[in-house]
C-alpha atoms as a printed R data frame, in Angstrom:
    type eleno elety resid chain resno       x       y       z
1   ATOM     1    CA   UNK     A     1   0.224  -0.249  -0.045
2   ATOM     2    CA   UNK     A     2   2.611   2.634   1.104
3   ATOM     3    CA   UNK     A     3   4.203   1.862  -3.000
4   ATOM     4    CA   UNK     A     4   1.210   3.405  -4.018
5   ATOM     5    CA   UNK     A     5   1.330   6.488  -2.142
6   ATOM     6    CA   UNK     A     6   4.659   7.211  -3.633
7   ATOM     7    CA   UNK     A     7   3.149   7.288  -7.047
8   ATOM     8    CA   UNK     A     8   3.376  10.578  -8.360
9   ATOM     9    CA   UNK     A     9  -0.447  12.440  -9.455
10  ATOM    10    CA   UNK     A    10  -1.374  12.483 -12.692
11  ATOM    11    CA   UNK     A    11  -4.607  14.943 -13.526
12  ATOM    12    CA   UNK     A    12  -5.815  14.804 -16.808
13  ATOM    13    CA   UNK     A    13  -9.073  16.808 -16.195
14  ATOM    14    CA   UNK     A    14  -7.431  19.633 -18.383
15  ATOM    15    CA   UNK     A    15  -7.247  17.567 -21.589
16  ATOM    16    CA   UNK     A    16 -10.547  16.896 -22.118
17  ATOM    17    CA   UNK     A    17 -11.585  20.104 -23.174
18  ATOM    18    CA   UNK     A    18  -9.153  20.648 -26.160
19  ATOM    19    CA   UNK     A    19  -9.762  16.846 -27.072
20  ATOM    20    CA   UNK     A    20 -13.332  17.405 -27.258
21  ATOM    21    CA   UNK     A    21 -12.792  20.603 -29.211
22  ATOM    22    CA   UNK     A    22 -10.600  18.604 -32.092
23  ATOM    23    CA   UNK     A    23 -13.726  16.063 -32.017
24  ATOM    24    CA   UNK     A    24 -16.384  19.106 -32.716
25  ATOM    25    CA   UNK     A    25 -14.213  20.436 -35.242
26  ATOM    26    CA   UNK     A    26 -13.358  16.770 -37.101
27  ATOM    27    CA   UNK     A    27 -17.741  16.044 -36.899
28  ATOM    28    CA   UNK     A    28 -18.358  19.748 -38.110
29  ATOM    29    CA   UNK     A    29 -16.197  19.128 -41.291
30  ATOM    30    CA   UNK     A    30 -17.777  15.731 -42.169
31  ATOM    31    CA   UNK     A    31 -19.577  15.126 -45.364
32  ATOM    32    CA   UNK     A    32 -23.171  13.889 -45.525
33  ATOM    33    CA   UNK     A    33 -21.629  10.536 -47.155
34  ATOM    34    CA   UNK     A    34 -19.030  10.529 -44.197
35  ATOM    35    CA   UNK     A    35 -21.546  10.027 -41.245
36  ATOM    36    CA   UNK     A    36 -22.530   6.451 -42.912
37  ATOM    37    CA   UNK     A    37 -18.997   5.447 -43.081
38  ATOM    38    CA   UNK     A    38 -18.238   2.155 -41.765
39  ATOM    39    CA   UNK     A    39 -15.967   2.328 -38.921
40  ATOM    40    CA   UNK     A    40 -13.740  -0.532 -36.433
41  ATOM    41    CA   UNK     A    41 -16.558  -1.257 -34.594
42  ATOM    42    CA   UNK     A    42 -18.525  -3.904 -36.891
43  ATOM    43    CA   UNK     A    43 -21.940  -2.711 -37.913
44  ATOM    44    CA   UNK     A    44 -21.451   0.819 -36.386
45  ATOM    45    CA   UNK     A    45 -21.284   3.911 -38.899
46  ATOM    46    CA   UNK     A    46 -19.032   6.702 -37.996
47  ATOM    47    CA   UNK     A    47 -22.430   8.510 -36.764
48  ATOM    48    CA   UNK     A    48 -22.975   5.518 -34.537
49  ATOM    49    CA   UNK     A    49 -19.498   5.763 -32.684
50  ATOM    50    CA   UNK     A    50 -20.325   9.819 -32.424
51  ATOM    51    CA   UNK     A    51 -23.740   8.742 -31.032
52  ATOM    52    CA   UNK     A    52 -21.977   6.435 -28.452
53  ATOM    53    CA   UNK     A    53 -20.334   9.391 -27.415
54  ATOM    54    CA   UNK     A    54 -23.214  10.891 -26.305
55  ATOM    55    CA   UNK     A    55 -24.447   7.982 -24.600
56  ATOM    56    CA   UNK     A    56 -21.461   8.332 -22.433
57  ATOM    57    CA   UNK     A    57 -21.583  11.797 -21.644
58  ATOM    58    CA   UNK     A    58 -25.556  11.188 -20.654
59  ATOM    59    CA   UNK     A    59 -24.333   8.286 -18.607
60  ATOM    60    CA   UNK     A    60 -21.328  10.054 -16.653
61  ATOM    61    CA   UNK     A    61 -23.738  13.097 -15.856
62  ATOM    62    CA   UNK     A    62 -26.747  11.047 -15.149
63  ATOM    63    CA   UNK     A    63 -24.612   8.115 -12.892
64  ATOM    64    CA   UNK     A    64 -21.881  10.486 -11.519
65  ATOM    65    CA   UNK     A    65 -22.902  13.591 -11.444
66  ATOM    66    CA   UNK     A    66 -26.868  13.458 -10.333
67  ATOM    67    CA   UNK     A    67 -25.977  10.005  -8.670
68  ATOM    68    CA   UNK     A    68 -28.901   8.042 -11.222
69  ATOM    69    CA   UNK     A    69 -27.946   4.469 -11.795
70  ATOM    70    CA   UNK     A    70 -30.115   1.647 -12.845
71  ATOM    71    CA   UNK     A    71 -27.488  -1.084 -12.802
72  ATOM    72    CA   UNK     A    72 -27.799  -1.604  -9.056
73  ATOM    73    CA   UNK     A    73 -25.999  -4.738  -8.015
74  ATOM    74    CA   UNK     A    74 -25.367  -7.028 -10.434
75  ATOM    75    CA   UNK     A    75 -22.892  -9.983 -11.642
76  ATOM    76    CA   UNK     A    76 -19.804  -9.566 -14.121
77  ATOM    77    CA   UNK     A    77 -21.491 -11.410 -16.748
78  ATOM    78    CA   UNK     A    78 -24.853  -9.859 -16.315
79  ATOM    79    CA   UNK     A    79 -23.020  -6.273 -16.334
80  ATOM    80    CA   UNK     A    80 -21.522  -6.880 -19.386
81  ATOM    81    CA   UNK     A    81 -24.520  -8.433 -21.191
82  ATOM    82    CA   UNK     A    82 -26.639  -5.029 -19.938
83  ATOM    83    CA   UNK     A    83 -24.033  -2.482 -20.832
84  ATOM    84    CA   UNK     A    84 -23.641  -4.149 -24.707
85  ATOM    85    CA   UNK     A    85 -27.926  -4.242 -24.810
86  ATOM    86    CA   UNK     A    86 -28.016  -0.477 -23.698
87  ATOM    87    CA   UNK     A    87 -24.964   0.368 -25.996
88  ATOM    88    CA   UNK     A    88 -26.938  -1.123 -29.237
89  ATOM    89    CA   UNK     A    89 -30.448   0.242 -27.908
90  ATOM    90    CA   UNK     A    90 -28.895   3.691 -27.550
91  ATOM    91    CA   UNK     A    91 -27.262   3.690 -30.738
92  ATOM    92    CA   UNK     A    92 -30.244   2.164 -32.715
93  ATOM    93    CA   UNK     A    93 -32.748   4.850 -31.194
94  ATOM    94    CA   UNK     A    94 -30.325   7.662 -32.105
95  ATOM    95    CA   UNK     A    95 -30.259   6.918 -35.808
96  ATOM    96    CA   UNK     A    96 -32.818   8.998 -36.289
97  ATOM    97    CA   UNK     A    97 -31.329  12.110 -34.884
98  ATOM    98    CA   UNK     A    98 -29.397  14.316 -37.194
99  ATOM    99    CA   UNK     A    99 -25.871  14.913 -37.302
100 ATOM   100    CA   UNK     A   100 -26.487  18.548 -36.457
101 ATOM   101    CA   UNK     A   101 -28.449  17.695 -33.486
102 ATOM   102    CA   UNK     A   102 -25.904  15.130 -32.585
103 ATOM   103    CA   UNK     A   103 -22.729  17.435 -32.621
104 ATOM   104    CA   UNK     A   104 -25.400  20.138 -30.752
105 ATOM   105    CA   UNK     A   105 -25.730  17.804 -27.997
106 ATOM   106    CA   UNK     A   106 -22.447  16.476 -28.156
107 ATOM   107    CA   UNK     A   107 -21.209  19.900 -27.373
108 ATOM   108    CA   UNK     A   108 -23.415  20.939 -24.499
109 ATOM   109    CA   UNK     A   109 -22.942  17.557 -22.752
110 ATOM   110    CA   UNK     A   110 -19.016  17.846 -23.173
111 ATOM   111    CA   UNK     A   111 -19.190  21.102 -21.188
112 ATOM   112    CA   UNK     A   112 -21.172  19.409 -18.515
113 ATOM   113    CA   UNK     A   113 -18.582  16.475 -18.150
114 ATOM   114    CA   UNK     A   114 -15.888  18.631 -18.494
115 ATOM   115    CA   UNK     A   115 -16.997  20.416 -15.398
116 ATOM   116    CA   UNK     A   116 -18.082  17.190 -13.869
117 ATOM   117    CA   UNK     A   117 -14.221  16.216 -13.952
118 ATOM   118    CA   UNK     A   118 -12.678  19.415 -13.083
119 ATOM   119    CA   UNK     A   119 -14.929  19.101  -9.748
120 ATOM   120    CA   UNK     A   120 -13.660  16.046  -8.852
121 ATOM   121    CA   UNK     A   121 -10.771  16.012  -5.674
122 ATOM   122    CA   UNK     A   122  -8.126  14.242  -7.159
123 ATOM   123    CA   UNK     A   123  -7.491  13.271  -3.550
124 ATOM   124    CA   UNK     A   124 -10.943  11.044  -3.002
125 ATOM   125    CA   UNK     A   125 -10.791   7.132  -4.044
126 ATOM   126    CA   UNK     A   126 -13.676   6.745  -6.699
127 ATOM   127    CA   UNK     A   127 -15.767   3.361  -6.415
128 ATOM   128    CA   UNK     A   128 -15.256   0.226  -7.853
129 ATOM   129    CA   UNK     A   129 -15.005  -0.860 -11.883
130 ATOM   130    CA   UNK     A   130 -15.963  -4.188 -12.601
């Protein structure tokens, strides 16, 4: 345990805004056909991956910032199944969203996620990760 105390703290909260800015710039430059291009994620388009990022933002804000979790305490295999199902349902449902709206929502949630990360005390240990 003492070895952990000797580790240098690495703060990364300040890196999210520039990264998000680059993502927003890249997405704004996409042509209509680009949104439908395939990605390394089987069956997911560029738009689907961007939608997945939005879902991640919403999850962080709802679960972590606002304390709203629907997962409860479930075993690891069921948790993996739940996460995969929720991701797939989210991406499918959001396919009706326009790229413009998706970019607007990512900009909105991104600022809130960045503010949340900045508000965290880096000296406090977070909860367990499955």
